[in-house]
CHARMM internal coordinates of N, CA and C (Angstrom, degrees):
IC EDIT
DIST 1 N 1 CA 1.4414
DIST 1 CA 1 C 1.5307
ANGL 1 N 1 CA 1 C 108.25
DIST 1 C 2 N 1.3064
ANGL 1 CA 1 C 2 N 115.09
DIHE 1 N 1 CA 1 C 2 N 137.91
DIST 2 N 2 CA 1.4611
ANGL 1 C 2 N 2 CA 119.48
DIHE 1 CA 1 C 2 N 2 CA -178.11
DIST 2 CA 2 C 1.5229
ANGL 2 N 2 CA 2 C 111.33
DIHE 1 C 2 N 2 CA 2 C -76.74
DIST 2 C 3 N 1.3083
ANGL 2 CA 2 C 3 N 114.66
DIHE 2 N 2 CA 2 C 3 N 160.53
DIST 3 N 3 CA 1.4557
ANGL 2 C 3 N 3 CA 120.85
DIHE 2 CA 2 C 3 N 3 CA 176.29
DIST 3 CA 3 C 1.5281
ANGL 3 N 3 CA 3 C 110.54
DIHE 2 C 3 N 3 CA 3 C -58.61
DIST 3 C 4 N 1.3367
ANGL 3 CA 3 C 4 N 116.52
DIHE 3 N 3 CA 3 C 4 N -41.05
DIST 4 N 4 CA 1.4623
ANGL 3 C 4 N 4 CA 120.95
DIHE 3 CA 3 C 4 N 4 CA -179.18
DIST 4 CA 4 C 1.5244
ANGL 4 N 4 CA 4 C 111.68
DIHE 3 C 4 N 4 CA 4 C -64.31
DIST 4 C 5 N 1.3218
ANGL 4 CA 4 C 5 N 116.50
DIHE 4 N 4 CA 4 C 5 N -40.55
DIST 5 N 5 CA 1.4688
ANGL 4 C 5 N 5 CA 120.64
DIHE 4 CA 4 C 5 N 5 CA 179.35
DIST 5 CA 5 C 1.5254
ANGL 5 N 5 CA 5 C 110.32
DIHE 4 C 5 N 5 CA 5 C -64.55
DIST 5 C 6 N 1.3336
ANGL 5 CA 5 C 6 N 116.56
DIHE 5 N 5 CA 5 C 6 N -42.96
DIST 6 N 6 CA 1.4643
ANGL 5 C 6 N 6 CA 119.87
DIHE 5 CA 5 C 6 N 6 CA 177.92
DIST 6 CA 6 C 1.5226
ANGL 6 N 6 CA 6 C 110.53
DIHE 5 C 6 N 6 CA 6 C -64.01
DIST 6 C 7 N 1.3164
ANGL 6 CA 6 C 7 N 116.98
DIHE 6 N 6 CA 6 C 7 N -40.36
DIST 7 N 7 CA 1.4648
ANGL 6 C 7 N 7 CA 120.72
DIHE 6 CA 6 C 7 N 7 CA 179.55
DIST 7 CA 7 C 1.5243
ANGL 7 N 7 CA 7 C 110.62
DIHE 6 C 7 N 7 CA 7 C -63.00
DIST 7 C 8 N 1.3349
ANGL 7 CA 7 C 8 N 117.32
DIHE 7 N 7 CA 7 C 8 N -40.64
DIST 8 N 8 CA 1.4661
ANGL 7 C 8 N 8 CA 120.56
DIHE 7 CA 7 C 8 N 8 CA 178.08
DIST 8 CA 8 C 1.5249
ANGL 8 N 8 CA 8 C 111.13
DIHE 7 C 8 N 8 CA 8 C -64.06
DIST 8 C 9 N 1.3271
ANGL 8 CA 8 C 9 N 115.93
DIHE 8 N 8 CA 8 C 9 N -42.37
DIST 9 N 9 CA 1.4606
ANGL 8 C 9 N 9 CA 119.68
DIHE 8 CA 8 C 9 N 9 CA 179.28
DIST 9 CA 9 C 1.5263
ANGL 9 N 9 CA 9 C 111.14
DIHE 8 C 9 N 9 CA 9 C -64.83
DIST 9 C 10 N 1.3232
ANGL 9 CA 9 C 10 N 116.74
DIHE 9 N 9 CA 9 C 10 N -42.19
DIST 10 N 10 CA 1.4664
ANGL 9 C 10 N 10 CA 119.77
DIHE 9 CA 9 C 10 N 10 CA 179.79
DIST 10 CA 10 C 1.5233
ANGL 10 N 10 CA 10 C 110.54
DIHE 9 C 10 N 10 CA 10 C -66.38
DIST 10 C 11 N 1.3188
ANGL 10 CA 10 C 11 N 117.32
DIHE 10 N 10 CA 10 C 11 N -35.03
DIST 11 N 11 CA 1.4542
ANGL 10 C 11 N 11 CA 120.82
DIHE 10 CA 10 C 11 N 11 CA 176.03
DIST 11 CA 11 C 1.5317
ANGL 11 N 11 CA 11 C 110.22
DIHE 10 C 11 N 11 CA 11 C -66.22
DIST 11 C 12 N 1.3122
ANGL 11 CA 11 C 12 N 116.90
DIHE 11 N 11 CA 11 C 12 N -44.09
DIST 12 N 12 CA 1.4715
ANGL 11 C 12 N 12 CA 121.04
DIHE 11 CA 11 C 12 N 12 CA 178.17
DIST 12 CA 12 C 1.5252
ANGL 12 N 12 CA 12 C 110.05
DIHE 11 C 12 N 12 CA 12 C -60.81
DIST 12 C 13 N 1.3061
ANGL 12 CA 12 C 13 N 116.86
DIHE 12 N 12 CA 12 C 13 N -39.92
DIST 13 N 13 CA 1.4630
ANGL 12 C 13 N 13 CA 121.65
DIHE 12 CA 12 C 13 N 13 CA 179.00
DIST 13 CA 13 C 1.5262
ANGL 13 N 13 CA 13 C 110.75
DIHE 12 C 13 N 13 CA 13 C -64.98
DIST 13 C 14 N 1.3233
ANGL 13 CA 13 C 14 N 116.83
DIHE 13 N 13 CA 13 C 14 N -41.48
DIST 14 N 14 CA 1.4707
ANGL 13 C 14 N 14 CA 120.72
DIHE 13 CA 13 C 14 N 14 CA 178.93
DIST 14 CA 14 C 1.5271
ANGL 14 N 14 CA 14 C 110.54
DIHE 13 C 14 N 14 CA 14 C -63.85
DIST 14 C 15 N 1.3181
ANGL 14 CA 14 C 15 N 117.60
DIHE 14 N 14 CA 14 C 15 N -40.42
DIST 15 N 15 CA 1.4708
ANGL 14 C 15 N 15 CA 121.57
DIHE 14 CA 14 C 15 N 15 CA 178.53
DIST 15 CA 15 C 1.5285
ANGL 15 N 15 CA 15 C 109.75
DIHE 14 C 15 N 15 CA 15 C -65.13
DIST 15 C 16 N 1.3249
ANGL 15 CA 15 C 16 N 116.71
DIHE 15 N 15 CA 15 C 16 N -46.05
DIST 16 N 16 CA 1.4676
ANGL 15 C 16 N 16 CA 120.32
DIHE 15 CA 15 C 16 N 16 CA 179.63
DIST 16 CA 16 C 1.5267
ANGL 16 N 16 CA 16 C 111.11
DIHE 15 C 16 N 16 CA 16 C -61.54
DIST 16 C 17 N 1.3112
ANGL 16 CA 16 C 17 N 117.03
DIHE 16 N 16 CA 16 C 17 N -42.31
DIST 17 N 17 CA 1.4696
ANGL 16 C 17 N 17 CA 120.43
DIHE 16 CA 16 C 17 N 17 CA 178.30
DIST 17 CA 17 C 1.5325
ANGL 17 N 17 CA 17 C 111.07
DIHE 16 C 17 N 17 CA 17 C -62.63
DIST 17 C 18 N 1.3212
ANGL 17 CA 17 C 18 N 116.12
DIHE 17 N 17 CA 17 C 18 N -41.74
DIST 18 N 18 CA 1.4633
ANGL 17 C 18 N 18 CA 120.33
DIHE 17 CA 17 C 18 N 18 CA 179.64
DIST 18 CA 18 C 1.5326
ANGL 18 N 18 CA 18 C 110.96
DIHE 17 C 18 N 18 CA 18 C -64.76
DIST 18 C 19 N 1.3200
ANGL 18 CA 18 C 19 N 116.77
DIHE 18 N 18 CA 18 C 19 N -43.64
DIST 19 N 19 CA 1.4674
ANGL 18 C 19 N 19 CA 120.08
DIHE 18 CA 18 C 19 N 19 CA 179.22
DIST 19 CA 19 C 1.5248
ANGL 19 N 19 CA 19 C 111.31
DIHE 18 C 19 N 19 CA 19 C -63.97
DIST 19 C 20 N 1.3273
ANGL 19 CA 19 C 20 N 116.64
DIHE 19 N 19 CA 19 C 20 N -42.86
DIST 20 N 20 CA 1.4649
ANGL 19 C 20 N 20 CA 119.51
DIHE 19 CA 19 C 20 N 20 CA 178.16
DIST 20 CA 20 C 1.5234
ANGL 20 N 20 CA 20 C 111.04
DIHE 19 C 20 N 20 CA 20 C -61.91
DIST 20 C 21 N 1.3250
ANGL 20 CA 20 C 21 N 116.53
DIHE 20 N 20 CA 20 C 21 N -39.82
DIST 21 N 21 CA 1.4605
ANGL 20 C 21 N 21 CA 120.31
DIHE 20 CA 20 C 21 N 21 CA 179.27
DIST 21 CA 21 C 1.5242
ANGL 21 N 21 CA 21 C 110.84
DIHE 20 C 21 N 21 CA 21 C -65.48
DIST 21 C 22 N 1.3254
ANGL 21 CA 21 C 22 N 117.00
DIHE 21 N 21 CA 21 C 22 N -44.00
DIST 22 N 22 CA 1.4625
ANGL 21 C 22 N 22 CA 121.13
DIHE 21 CA 21 C 22 N 22 CA 179.05
DIST 22 CA 22 C 1.5232
ANGL 22 N 22 CA 22 C 110.82
DIHE 21 C 22 N 22 CA 22 C -60.93
DIST 22 C 23 N 1.3285
ANGL 22 CA 22 C 23 N 116.21
DIHE 22 N 22 CA 22 C 23 N -42.16
DIST 23 N 23 CA 1.4590
ANGL 22 C 23 N 23 CA 121.49
DIHE 22 CA 22 C 23 N 23 CA -177.82
DIST 23 CA 23 C 1.5276
ANGL 23 N 23 CA 23 C 112.78
DIHE 22 C 23 N 23 CA 23 C -80.94
DIST 23 C 24 N 1.3152
ANGL 23 CA 23 C 24 N 117.09
DIHE 23 N 23 CA 23 C 24 N -9.48
DIST 24 N 24 CA 1.4572
ANGL 23 C 24 N 24 CA 120.06
DIHE 23 CA 23 C 24 N 24 CA -179.97
DIST 24 CA 24 C 1.5176
ANGL 24 N 24 CA 24 C 113.33
DIHE 23 C 24 N 24 CA 24 C 76.28
DIST 24 C 25 N 1.3211
ANGL 24 CA 24 C 25 N 116.73
DIHE 24 N 24 CA 24 C 25 N 25.54
DIST 25 N 25 CA 1.4618
ANGL 24 C 25 N 25 CA 121.27
DIHE 24 CA 24 C 25 N 25 CA -179.15
DIST 25 CA 25 C 1.5270
ANGL 25 N 25 CA 25 C 109.06
DIHE 24 C 25 N 25 CA 25 C -84.94
DIST 25 C 26 N 1.3200
ANGL 25 CA 25 C 26 N 117.32
DIHE 25 N 25 CA 25 C 26 N 121.10
DIST 26 N 26 CA 1.4634
ANGL 25 C 26 N 26 CA 119.04
DIHE 25 CA 25 C 26 N 26 CA 178.42
DIST 26 CA 26 C 1.5319
ANGL 26 N 26 CA 26 C 110.67
DIHE 25 C 26 N 26 CA 26 C -73.04
DIST 26 C 27 N 1.3143
ANGL 26 CA 26 C 27 N 116.70
DIHE 26 N 26 CA 26 C 27 N 135.83
DIST 27 N 27 CA 1.4636
ANGL 26 C 27 N 27 CA 122.34
DIHE 26 CA 26 C 27 N 27 CA 178.32
DIST 27 CA 27 C 1.5197
ANGL 27 N 27 CA 27 C 107.07
DIHE 26 C 27 N 27 CA 27 C -123.35
DIST 27 C 28 N 1.3174
ANGL 27 CA 27 C 28 N 115.70
DIHE 27 N 27 CA 27 C 28 N 124.88
DIST 28 N 28 CA 1.4618
ANGL 27 C 28 N 28 CA 120.22
DIHE 27 CA 27 C 28 N 28 CA -177.25
DIST 28 CA 28 C 1.5250
ANGL 28 N 28 CA 28 C 111.07
DIHE 27 C 28 N 28 CA 28 C -68.47
DIST 28 C 29 N 1.3055
ANGL 28 CA 28 C 29 N 115.09
DIHE 28 N 28 CA 28 C 29 N 158.10
DIST 29 N 29 CA 1.4660
ANGL 28 C 29 N 29 CA 120.11
DIHE 28 CA 28 C 29 N 29 CA 176.92
DIST 29 CA 29 C 1.5234
ANGL 29 N 29 CA 29 C 110.10
DIHE 28 C 29 N 29 CA 29 C -63.57
DIST 29 C 30 N 1.3352
ANGL 29 CA 29 C 30 N 116.34
DIHE 29 N 29 CA 29 C 30 N -34.02
DIST 30 N 30 CA 1.4682
ANGL 29 C 30 N 30 CA 120.37
DIHE 29 CA 29 C 30 N 30 CA 178.03
DIST 30 CA 30 C 1.5273
ANGL 30 N 30 CA 30 C 110.36
DIHE 29 C 30 N 30 CA 30 C -62.84
DIST 30 C 31 N 1.3207
ANGL 30 CA 30 C 31 N 117.16
DIHE 30 N 30 CA 30 C 31 N -44.73
DIST 31 N 31 CA 1.4601
ANGL 30 C 31 N 31 CA 120.70
DIHE 30 CA 30 C 31 N 31 CA 178.46
DIST 31 CA 31 C 1.5248
ANGL 31 N 31 CA 31 C 110.94
DIHE 30 C 31 N 31 CA 31 C -64.04
DIST 31 C 32 N 1.3157
ANGL 31 CA 31 C 32 N 116.82
DIHE 31 N 31 CA 31 C 32 N -38.11
DIST 32 N 32 CA 1.4734
ANGL 31 C 32 N 32 CA 120.14
DIHE 31 CA 31 C 32 N 32 CA 177.14
DIST 32 CA 32 C 1.5225
ANGL 32 N 32 CA 32 C 110.85
DIHE 31 C 32 N 32 CA 32 C -63.95
DIST 32 C 33 N 1.3422
ANGL 32 CA 32 C 33 N 116.54
DIHE 32 N 32 CA 32 C 33 N -41.49
DIST 33 N 33 CA 1.4637
ANGL 32 C 33 N 33 CA 120.15
DIHE 32 CA 32 C 33 N 33 CA 178.90
DIST 33 CA 33 C 1.5265
ANGL 33 N 33 CA 33 C 110.47
DIHE 32 C 33 N 33 CA 33 C -63.24
DIST 33 C 34 N 1.3167
ANGL 33 CA 33 C 34 N 116.39
DIHE 33 N 33 CA 33 C 34 N -45.25
DIST 34 N 34 CA 1.4624
ANGL 33 C 34 N 34 CA 119.60
DIHE 33 CA 33 C 34 N 34 CA 178.65
DIST 34 CA 34 C 1.5261
ANGL 34 N 34 CA 34 C 110.52
DIHE 33 C 34 N 34 CA 34 C -61.04
DIST 34 C 35 N 1.3179
ANGL 34 CA 34 C 35 N 116.69
DIHE 34 N 34 CA 34 C 35 N -40.06
DIST 35 N 35 CA 1.4606
ANGL 34 C 35 N 35 CA 120.44
DIHE 34 CA 34 C 35 N 35 CA 179.07
DIST 35 CA 35 C 1.5242
ANGL 35 N 35 CA 35 C 111.10
DIHE 34 C 35 N 35 CA 35 C -63.43
DIST 35 C 36 N 1.3225
ANGL 35 CA 35 C 36 N 116.52
DIHE 35 N 35 CA 35 C 36 N -42.34
DIST 36 N 36 CA 1.4720
ANGL 35 C 36 N 36 CA 119.78
DIHE 35 CA 35 C 36 N 36 CA 177.70
DIST 36 CA 36 C 1.5255
ANGL 36 N 36 CA 36 C 110.84
DIHE 35 C 36 N 36 CA 36 C -64.01
DIST 36 C 37 N 1.3365
ANGL 36 CA 36 C 37 N 116.71
DIHE 36 N 36 CA 36 C 37 N -40.84
DIST 37 N 37 CA 1.4639
ANGL 36 C 37 N 37 CA 120.38
DIHE 36 CA 36 C 37 N 37 CA 178.27
DIST 37 CA 37 C 1.5289
ANGL 37 N 37 CA 37 C 110.68
DIHE 36 C 37 N 37 CA 37 C -63.06
DIST 37 C 38 N 1.3352
ANGL 37 CA 37 C 38 N 116.76
DIHE 37 N 37 CA 37 C 38 N -40.16
DIST 38 N 38 CA 1.4636
ANGL 37 C 38 N 38 CA 120.85
DIHE 37 CA 37 C 38 N 38 CA 176.67
DIST 38 CA 38 C 1.5234
ANGL 38 N 38 CA 38 C 110.38
DIHE 37 C 38 N 38 CA 38 C -63.99
DIST 38 C 39 N 1.3276
ANGL 38 CA 38 C 39 N 117.23
DIHE 38 N 38 CA 38 C 39 N -46.37
DIST 39 N 39 CA 1.4633
ANGL 38 C 39 N 39 CA 121.32
DIHE 38 CA 38 C 39 N 39 CA -179.05
DIST 39 CA 39 C 1.5231
ANGL 39 N 39 CA 39 C 111.21
DIHE 38 C 39 N 39 CA 39 C -61.52
DIST 39 C 40 N 1.3307
ANGL 39 CA 39 C 40 N 117.19
DIHE 39 N 39 CA 39 C 40 N -32.98
DIST 40 N 40 CA 1.4598
ANGL 39 C 40 N 40 CA 121.20
DIHE 39 CA 39 C 40 N 40 CA 179.36
DIST 40 CA 40 C 1.5277
ANGL 40 N 40 CA 40 C 113.03
DIHE 39 C 40 N 40 CA 40 C -84.19
DIST 40 C 41 N 1.3382
ANGL 40 CA 40 C 41 N 116.42
DIHE 40 N 40 CA 40 C 41 N -2.93
DIST 41 N 41 CA 1.4607
ANGL 40 C 41 N 41 CA 120.18
DIHE 40 CA 40 C 41 N 41 CA 179.12
DIST 41 CA 41 C 1.5145
ANGL 41 N 41 CA 41 C 114.15
DIHE 40 C 41 N 41 CA 41 C 80.41
DIST 41 C 42 N 1.3322
ANGL 41 CA 41 C 42 N 116.81
DIHE 41 N 41 CA 41 C 42 N 15.69
DIST 42 N 42 CA 1.4667
ANGL 41 C 42 N 42 CA 120.44
DIHE 41 CA 41 C 42 N 42 CA -179.34
DIST 42 CA 42 C 1.5248
ANGL 42 N 42 CA 42 C 111.46
DIHE 41 C 42 N 42 CA 42 C -79.67
DIST 42 C 43 N 1.3320
ANGL 42 CA 42 C 43 N 117.00
DIHE 42 N 42 CA 42 C 43 N -28.67
DIST 43 N 43 CA 1.4625
ANGL 42 C 43 N 43 CA 121.90
DIHE 42 CA 42 C 43 N 43 CA 177.72
DIST 43 CA 43 C 1.5299
ANGL 43 N 43 CA 43 C 108.19
DIHE 42 C 43 N 43 CA 43 C -135.91
DIST 43 C 44 N 1.3266
ANGL 43 CA 43 C 44 N 115.58
DIHE 43 N 43 CA 43 C 44 N 160.75
DIST 44 N 44 CA 1.4627
ANGL 43 C 44 N 44 CA 120.72
DIHE 43 CA 43 C 44 N 44 CA 177.58
DIST 44 CA 44 C 1.5261
ANGL 44 N 44 CA 44 C 109.90
DIHE 43 C 44 N 44 CA 44 C -88.05
DIST 44 C 45 N 1.3014
ANGL 44 CA 44 C 45 N 115.74
DIHE 44 N 44 CA 44 C 45 N 167.51
DIST 45 N 45 CA 1.4599
ANGL 44 C 45 N 45 CA 120.19
DIHE 44 CA 44 C 45 N 45 CA 175.45
DIST 45 CA 45 C 1.5153
ANGL 45 N 45 CA 45 C 111.29
DIHE 44 C 45 N 45 CA 45 C -60.91
DIST 45 C 46 N 1.3252
ANGL 45 CA 45 C 46 N 116.69
DIHE 45 N 45 CA 45 C 46 N -38.82
DIST 46 N 46 CA 1.4624
ANGL 45 C 46 N 46 CA 120.92
DIHE 45 CA 45 C 46 N 46 CA 178.92
DIST 46 CA 46 C 1.5265
ANGL 46 N 46 CA 46 C 110.99
DIHE 45 C 46 N 46 CA 46 C -64.91
DIST 46 C 47 N 1.3251
ANGL 46 CA 46 C 47 N 116.98
DIHE 46 N 46 CA 46 C 47 N -39.20
DIST 47 N 47 CA 1.4658
ANGL 46 C 47 N 47 CA 120.49
DIHE 46 CA 46 C 47 N 47 CA 178.29
DIST 47 CA 47 C 1.5259
ANGL 47 N 47 CA 47 C 110.47
DIHE 46 C 47 N 47 CA 47 C -66.72
DIST 47 C 48 N 1.3144
ANGL 47 CA 47 C 48 N 116.56
DIHE 47 N 47 CA 47 C 48 N -39.42
DIST 48 N 48 CA 1.4622
ANGL 47 C 48 N 48 CA 120.31
DIHE 47 CA 47 C 48 N 48 CA 178.44
DIST 48 CA 48 C 1.5279
ANGL 48 N 48 CA 48 C 110.05
DIHE 47 C 48 N 48 CA 48 C -63.54
DIST 48 C 49 N 1.3221
ANGL 48 CA 48 C 49 N 116.40
DIHE 48 N 48 CA 48 C 49 N -45.66
DIST 49 N 49 CA 1.4622
ANGL 48 C 49 N 49 CA 120.82
DIHE 48 CA 48 C 49 N 49 CA 179.97
DIST 49 CA 49 C 1.5291
ANGL 49 N 49 CA 49 C 110.81
DIHE 48 C 49 N 49 CA 49 C -61.75
DIST 49 C 50 N 1.3205
ANGL 49 CA 49 C 50 N 116.78
DIHE 49 N 49 CA 49 C 50 N -45.00
DIST 50 N 50 CA 1.4676
ANGL 49 C 50 N 50 CA 120.53
DIHE 49 CA 49 C 50 N 50 CA -179.57
DIST 50 CA 50 C 1.5280
ANGL 50 N 50 CA 50 C 111.09
DIHE 49 C 50 N 50 CA 50 C -62.51
DIST 50 C 51 N 1.3195
ANGL 50 CA 50 C 51 N 117.02
DIHE 50 N 50 CA 50 C 51 N -41.22
DIST 51 N 51 CA 1.4650
ANGL 50 C 51 N 51 CA 120.77
DIHE 50 CA 50 C 51 N 51 CA -180.00
DIST 51 CA 51 C 1.5267
ANGL 51 N 51 CA 51 C 110.85
DIHE 50 C 51 N 51 CA 51 C -65.68
DIST 51 C 52 N 1.3315
ANGL 51 CA 51 C 52 N 116.81
DIHE 51 N 51 CA 51 C 52 N -41.66
DIST 52 N 52 CA 1.4707
ANGL 51 C 52 N 52 CA 120.25
DIHE 51 CA 51 C 52 N 52 CA 178.80
DIST 52 CA 52 C 1.5218
ANGL 52 N 52 CA 52 C 111.17
DIHE 51 C 52 N 52 CA 52 C -65.76
DIST 52 C 53 N 1.3288
ANGL 52 CA 52 C 53 N 116.84
DIHE 52 N 52 CA 52 C 53 N -43.54
DIST 53 N 53 CA 1.4684
ANGL 52 C 53 N 53 CA 119.71
DIHE 52 CA 52 C 53 N 53 CA 178.88
DIST 53 CA 53 C 1.5272
ANGL 53 N 53 CA 53 C 110.87
DIHE 52 C 53 N 53 CA 53 C -62.29
DIST 53 C 54 N 1.3225
ANGL 53 CA 53 C 54 N 117.17
DIHE 53 N 53 CA 53 C 54 N -42.36
DIST 54 N 54 CA 1.4652
ANGL 53 C 54 N 54 CA 120.60
DIHE 53 CA 53 C 54 N 54 CA 178.78
DIST 54 CA 54 C 1.5197
ANGL 54 N 54 CA 54 C 110.70
DIHE 53 C 54 N 54 CA 54 C -62.77
DIST 54 C 55 N 1.3166
ANGL 54 CA 54 C 55 N 116.89
DIHE 54 N 54 CA 54 C 55 N -41.92
DIST 55 N 55 CA 1.4730
ANGL 54 C 55 N 55 CA 120.58
DIHE 54 CA 54 C 55 N 55 CA 179.74
DIST 55 CA 55 C 1.5275
ANGL 55 N 55 CA 55 C 111.06
DIHE 54 C 55 N 55 CA 55 C -64.45
DIST 55 C 56 N 1.3211
ANGL 55 CA 55 C 56 N 116.11
DIHE 55 N 55 CA 55 C 56 N -40.54
DIST 56 N 56 CA 1.4636
ANGL 55 C 56 N 56 CA 119.52
DIHE 55 CA 55 C 56 N 56 CA -179.36
DIST 56 CA 56 C 1.5262
ANGL 56 N 56 CA 56 C 111.88
DIHE 55 C 56 N 56 CA 56 C -71.24
DIST 56 C 57 N 1.3238
ANGL 56 CA 56 C 57 N 116.80
DIHE 56 N 56 CA 56 C 57 N -32.08
DIST 57 N 57 CA 1.4644
ANGL 56 C 57 N 57 CA 119.54
DIHE 56 CA 56 C 57 N 57 CA 177.70
DIST 57 CA 57 C 1.5223
ANGL 57 N 57 CA 57 C 110.80
DIHE 56 C 57 N 57 CA 57 C -67.29
DIST 57 C 58 N 1.3333
ANGL 57 CA 57 C 58 N 116.59
DIHE 57 N 57 CA 57 C 58 N -34.03
DIST 58 N 58 CA 1.4706
ANGL 57 C 58 N 58 CA 120.71
DIHE 57 CA 57 C 58 N 58 CA 177.88
DIST 58 CA 58 C 1.5307
ANGL 58 N 58 CA 58 C 110.58
DIHE 57 C 58 N 58 CA 58 C -64.81
DIST 58 C 59 N 1.3267
ANGL 58 CA 58 C 59 N 115.76
DIHE 58 N 58 CA 58 C 59 N -36.24
DIST 59 N 59 CA 1.4677
ANGL 58 C 59 N 59 CA 120.81
DIHE 58 CA 58 C 59 N 59 CA -177.15
DIST 59 CA 59 C 1.5202
ANGL 59 N 59 CA 59 C 110.96
DIHE 58 C 59 N 59 CA 59 C -72.20
DIST 59 C 60 N 1.3218
ANGL 59 CA 59 C 60 N 115.92
DIHE 59 N 59 CA 59 C 60 N -37.75
DIST 60 N 60 CA 1.4798
ANGL 59 C 60 N 60 CA 118.38
DIHE 59 CA 59 C 60 N 60 CA -175.10
DIST 60 CA 60 C 1.5012
ANGL 60 N 60 CA 60 C 113.37
DIHE 59 C 60 N 60 CA 60 C -82.98
END
COOR INIT
IC SEED 1 N 1 CA 1 C
IC BUILD
């Protein structure tokens, strides 16, 4: 992954975090970790989504 691609992902993550904070939406530490892993190119968006869905299914 290029430096520019990582920078775009980290920027998108910062915007999403700011919007969630403004709206008062709680974000779990697990979701934050997955987001950081995605921004760093360690996992794909599909892998992040699958992991979040699996985690939420365990809770419900």
